[in-house]
Structure formats: C-alpha cells, structure tokens
N, C-alpha and C positions, 0 to 999 in steps of 0.2 A: 787437163783432166782434173787437177786439184780444184780449179775454179768451178767446173761442172759439179763435182761431188759436193763442194761446200754450199753452192746455191741450192741444190736439191735438198740437202740436209737442213738448210735454213727454212725452206718452205714447210718441211715436215715438222720442224720445231715450232713454227708459228701455228700450224694446225693443231698440234698437241696442246699448246698453251691455250688456244681457244677452247678446246674440248674440256680442259681442266676447269676453266672458268664456269662452264655451263654443265658440269657434271651433275647428274640427277641426285646422287647421294649428297654431294656438298651443297647443292642449291636448297634441298629440303632441310638439311641441318641448319643452314644459315637462317632460313625463314622461321623455323620452329624455335630456335634459340634454346635457352635453358628451361628446365622444369618440364611440365606436361600435364595432361588431364586424361582421365579414363575415356577411352573411345574405341570404336571399331574402325579398322583401316580398310580402304578399298583403293587399290592401285591398278590402273588400266593404261596400257600403251607400251611402246617399245622401250621406254625408260622406266617402266613400272617396277622392275626388280631393284634397280639402283635407288629409285625414289623411296621404295619401302625400306631399304637398308638405312637410308638417311633418317627416316622417321623412327626406326628402331634405335638408332644411335642416340636420339634425343629423348624419346618417350619411354623406351624400355618396356617395363612391365605395365605401364599405363595403357599399352595397346592390348586390349582384352582378346580380340580375335581379328581376323581379316581375310581378305580375298585379293590375290595378286594375279592379274591376267596379262599375258604378254605373248610375243611370237616365239616360236621354237628357238632355243639357243640363247635366249635373252634373260633367263631366270636361273638363279642359283637355288634350286628347289630345296636342297638339304638345309641350307642356312636359314631360309625363310620359314620352312616348316618347323625347324627347331624352336622358332619364336611363336609358334601357334598359328601361322598364316597358311591358308590353303592356296595352292598355286595351280594355275590352269594355263595351258598353251592353246592358242586358237589361231585362226586363219589370217594370213597377211601376205601380200597386199590385197588379196581378194578374199572377202568373207566366205566362209564355208559352213558345213555342219558343225564344226568345232566352235565357230563364232556364235552360232545360234544356241548351242549347248551352254556356252559361257554366258550368254545373255539370260538364258533361263535360270542358270545357277545364281547369277547376280540378283535377280528378282527374288529368288527363293531365300538367298542369304539376308537380304534386306527385310523380308517378311518375317524372318525368324528372330529379329533383334527386338529388344525392349523398345517401347514407343518413345522413350526419352533418351535413348543412347546417343551421345554425340558421335558424329561421323567425320573422319578425316579422309577426304578424297584426294588422290594423287593421279593426275591425268596428263598424259603426253601424247604426241603424235602416234598414229597407228590405232588409237582407240576406236576410230570409226569402223575399222575392219574387224577388230578383235572381239567386239561384243555387239550383238544385234538381237532385237525382238521385232519381228516384222508385223506391220499392220495387216488387217484382213485384206485378202485379195492379192497379196504378194507372197510368193513361195520361194524356196531355196534356189530353184532353177532360175527364176527371174532375177533374184538378187545377184547370182553369179554372172549372169549375162550382162546386167547393167554395169557392174563393176569392171568386168573385162572390157566393155566398150569405153568406159570413162578412162581407164588406164591406157588404152591403146590410142586414144584420139587427142592427147595433149591437153586435156581439160585442166584448168587451174584448180588448185586445192580448194579455193573458196567455192567455186562452182561445183566441184565434185562433192563437197560436203553438203551443199545445198540440195543436190539430187538425193544423196543418201538420207538426209533428214526427211524428205518427202515420202520415203518408203518405210519409215521406222516409227515404232511406238515409244522409243526411249531417247532418240536424238532430238535436237531442237528444244531442249528443256523437258522432254517427255519423261525422263527418269524422275523428275520432281514428283510425279504422281505417286511414286512408290517410296518417297522419303518421309512423307508426313510432315510433322512439325519439329522433327529432330534438328538440333543445331548442326550445321555443316560448315567445315572449313575446307575450302577447295584450293589446292596448290596445282598450278599449271606450268608445264614447260611448253613454250609456244613454238609451233612449227608452221605458223601461218603469217602472212603479211599483216602488219598493224597490230599483231598480238591480240586479236579480238577473241575474248573468252567464248563467245557464241559460235565461233568457227573451229576452235581447237577441239579435236576429237568429235566434231559435229555437235558440240554444245550439249553434252548429256545433261548438264544441270543448268545451262544458261540459254534461255530462249533468244531468238533474234530480237532486235530492237522493236518495241511495240508488239512483240509476240508474233510478228508476221514476216515471212520470207519475201524477198523480192521475186520478180518473175523468173521462171526457170531459164537457163541459158538458151540462146537462140539456136545453137548448133545441135541441140538434142534431136534425135530421130523421133518420129511420131510414136513408135512403140514404147519408148521410155516415157514420153509425155503422158501417154494413156495410163501407164502404171502409176505415175506420180499424181494423177488427178485425185481429187477428193481428200486432200489433206485434212486431218482432224482439227478440232478447235485449237485456237492459240493457247499458249501456256504462259502463265504469269509466275515469275519466281517469287518465293517468300523472302523478300530482301532482308527482313529482320533476322532470318535464320541462316542466311548464306553469306559467308565471307570469302572473297576471292583474292588470290595473290598470284601474279605471274612471277615465277621464281627463276626462270632462265629464258633467254631469247637470243635470236641471231645478233641483235645489236650488241649484247654483251660479249658474244664470241668474237665479233669483228673488232671490238674495242680492245679486247685482251690481246688479240694478234697484233694490233697496232702498237700497243704499249710495249710488247716484247720486241717488235721490230725496231722501235726507237731505242730500246735498251741495247740492241745489237749494233746501233750506230747508223741505221738506215733513215733516209728521208721517207716519210709515209704519206701516201695519198689514200684516204679512206672514203669510200663511197657508201652512203646509206640508201642509195637507190635499190629497189628490189628487182633483181634479174629474173624475169619470168617469161622471156621470149623463147622462141624455138632454140634448142640447145646448140645446134650447128651454127645458126646465125649469130647467136650470142658469143659463142666461143671464138669464131673468126673475128667478129667486131672487136671484142676485148683484146685479142692478141694483136690486131693491127694497131690499136691505140697504144699498147704496151711497146711495140717496136718503135713507135714514133715519140715515145714519152721521154722525159728526163730520168736519170737514174733514181732508183728508189724501190720501195715495196708498195704494191698496189693491192687494195683489198676491196672485194665485192662479196655479195651473198644473195641468196634467193632460192628459187626453185624453177629452173627452166623446164621446158616441156619437150617431148619427142613424139612425133607422129610415127607410129610403128608400121612397118610393112606387114604383109599377111603372115609371113613366117620369120619373125625377128631373130637375130643372132644373139650373141652374148654381149652383156654390158647394159648399164643404165645411163641416165641422162648426164651424169658427171663424166663418165668415160666418153660419151658422145661429144660433149662440149670440149673436153680436153683434146681429143683427136682432131676435132675441127680447128681448135687453136693451133695445134701442131702444124697444120697445113699453112698457117700464116706466119709462123716463126721459123719455118724450115731454113736452115743455113745460117741463122743468127746464133752466134756463140755467146751473146750477152743477154739473152731473154729466156726466162724459165717460168713455167705456168703450172698451177695446181688447181684441180677441181675435185672436191671430196664431199661425200655425204657425211654429215655430223653424227649420224647414227651408226656408221660403219657398214651400211648395206646399200649399194648402188645397183638397183635393178635386181634381177632374179638370182645372180651369183653371189659369191661371198666377198667380192672386192668393194672397197669404199670409194674408189676413184683412181686418179692417176696424176703423176707429175711428168710433164713433157718438156722437151727442150728442142733446140735447133737441130739435133741429130735424130729425133724420134722417127721421122719418116724414113730416113736412110737406114736405120737399124731394122725397122719393120720390113722394108722392101727387100733387104738382104735375106730375110727369112721367107721370101716369096709372097708377101702380103701386098694387097692393092688398097690404098687408102680410100679412094673414091668408092670402090666396091664395098668396103667395110662400112663406110658412112651410109651408103644407100640401103644396105641390108641391116642397119642397126646392129652391126657386129663389131663395134669399136673395141670391145673387150678382147676379141681374138687378135686384132692388130696390136693392141697395147701389150698383150702378153708376149707377142713375138718381139716387140721392141724393148721389152724389159721395164715398162713404165707403170704397170699396175701396182696399186698399194692395197694391202689387205690388213685391216686393223682388228677385225672381229667386232662384236657388239661393244659400243662405247659407253652405254649407260646414260645417253642423252639423245636429243633429237630436235635440233633447231634449224632445220632445212640444210642448205648446202653452203659451203664456204669456198670461195674462189680467190686465189692469191696469185700474184705475179711479182717477179723480180726483174728489173732492168738494171744491169751493171753499168 
C-alpha cells in the first residue's frame, strides 16, 4: 500500500512541477522582464487571467487599460478590475452568443484606442471559441452546429482551427484589419503541435504561411464545406509592427517533469512525439509499452481524440485514455499511469484527468461498473469516480495540451 501511494504521489508531483514551469503568470513575467512601456492589454484564452496578472506584475501602471476574455471560472474578476481591466466570460468549448458579444466588444475596444497606442496581446488556447466575429452568411446557429460536429468527431486541433478560420472575420490574421499600424507585442502559450503561431487561438494576429490555408480536411461533411466556401482575401501581417513570442509550451512542461523525476532518483525516458491518436488506442498502447519497459519514469504529451457516441457520458479524452490504459495494466502492481489536461479541465466536467494503477479495474468493478461499457459510452469519468482515480485541480492558469506520465517500478 505504501508503494502504491508513493508512486501515485510522485506522478502528481511531476504533473504539478510541469504546470509550475508553464504557469501563465510566470511565463509572462519572464518574457516581459523589468521595466515596461505604456500600452493597452488584451488577453484572450483559458490562461488569459493568469497571463494578465503576469503583465501587471511587470508593467504595473504602464498598463493604461485592457480587456481580458476567458471561460467561466478562469478569471479573478476583482483583482483584474482593480487594475483597470475589463473582464468578460464567454463560451467554451463551443462558441455561443457570449463569444459573439466578446468579439464585438473586442473590436469596439480596439476602435476606441488612440491610433498610436502600443498593444500587448496575451493569447492562449481556448481563444478560438471565446471570441468570434462571423463573416457574412454564417450565423450563430451554424457556428454552434459546426463546432459541435468538430468536437464530437475527433478532429485534430490544427484541422479544427482551420475550419474555424474559414467562418470568421477575425481568425487567420483577420484581426489585423482592426489593429492599424499600432505596434503589437504578442505573447502566446502554445496548445498546438509544433507551436505554430498561426494555429494557436486560430491565429487572430497571425495569418497562415503565404496568407493561404491548406485544403479543408477531407472528413468534413458537405454542409460544413458549403459554409466554409468563399473565404475572403488573404491577410498579410505588418511584420515591422508585430513581435511574437512563444512563452510556454508542452515541450517545457515535459522537460520540467523530466528534470524533477531525475531529481527524485528515477531513470527518465522522455518522448517528444506528439500523441494525437484515438485516446483509447493510445492509452492501451502506451500502457502495454510501460508494462514491458525497464524501470523508470516515462513522459509523453499531446492531444488525443475521442469519437463520441450519440449520447456521451462523463469524462474527457484524458479520462478515456487513462481508463483504456487501466485495462492493459490490470493486475500489475509495479505500473502506474497518469493522463491530465494541463488547463485543469478534461471534457465537460470539472476533473483534469486521472491516475490509474493495476487495481483500478478491480476497484471500479466492485462498485458495479463495467469498463468496456464505460469506454463504449464515453463514460470513463463515471468508472474512474467509482474506482477513486479522478483528479480535480481547478483552473491551472495555463494550457499546453495534455501531459501523460508513467512509472514502472
């Protein structure tokens, strides 16, 4: 029992160490350094509140005014408003009327600024859903339907954001139309593979390479293709006025976890491959590898997908991946596995993910749960609650995709 508790605590320690390294507040503070300049601040994304706090720490009264847009529960409204920043909660993971209102307010805010006012933009994952200004011919109903289809069909974040850009006036660099010639410093927390600034938050200020998107994903139904037709002219970024910095990424999170594991005396096997496969398949494959591996800590990361049934149950991709892994390590008393969202929110509930071990299936089944039924129904969260393996962190102030950790004793 002591070995079980220690291994689970070690995995959570490594996860918390990784989060600390990519904290939105600390990442912005590191990038901005000392001093400051007078500017207006605009922060959008799940880490917007934390990033704005980091800017306040460094720039203080140099921040003349600002706008902070995030999902419900992720903003300390009182603290930010005390520093003269307007705060808005909008829709996530599916954009809604609040997202459209936030997009309208963003344009109104920019229009009201002096033409030469420097801008400090802080953008993190979630921005794609939180702010939107639709192009003609696309309405709120169509926007909701498209995003529900994308989320339910296991579309990669890169392809998802490409579709979102095709429906928007502000994504894919479109927001540049409303910036004018103001100098802009853009700080990004990456939640996408390869940390491409044109993909993070659907590239509000960064057009695709050459200003043109690649062809739309093949698996899109015709009704989405029809909506996405007729994309407006390509956008060119005013490079002389736009400075871009990636201030936190999954690579940093993984490397921080690896350094901590070595400090604790473990051999470390760190993979920089991006895990993007079906969550159930990926979980089982990684767990089988772990069972056959040498002792040590194993580190992966990415953003696996889940094909949802018509009426999905409780839990997100991390819980789905973890429960699938639990089927492969059942009965092993020397293997432990963690899969967690770095933003603290996995799926529609409040849990970040789970830590499973060789006894997970046994504990859940004792509570009357069926693992195959839970996986088929995308109801992994219900099984993991019964087995006592869910982890709830609350909002973390960052968002660099998912962290996957294993220990073989």
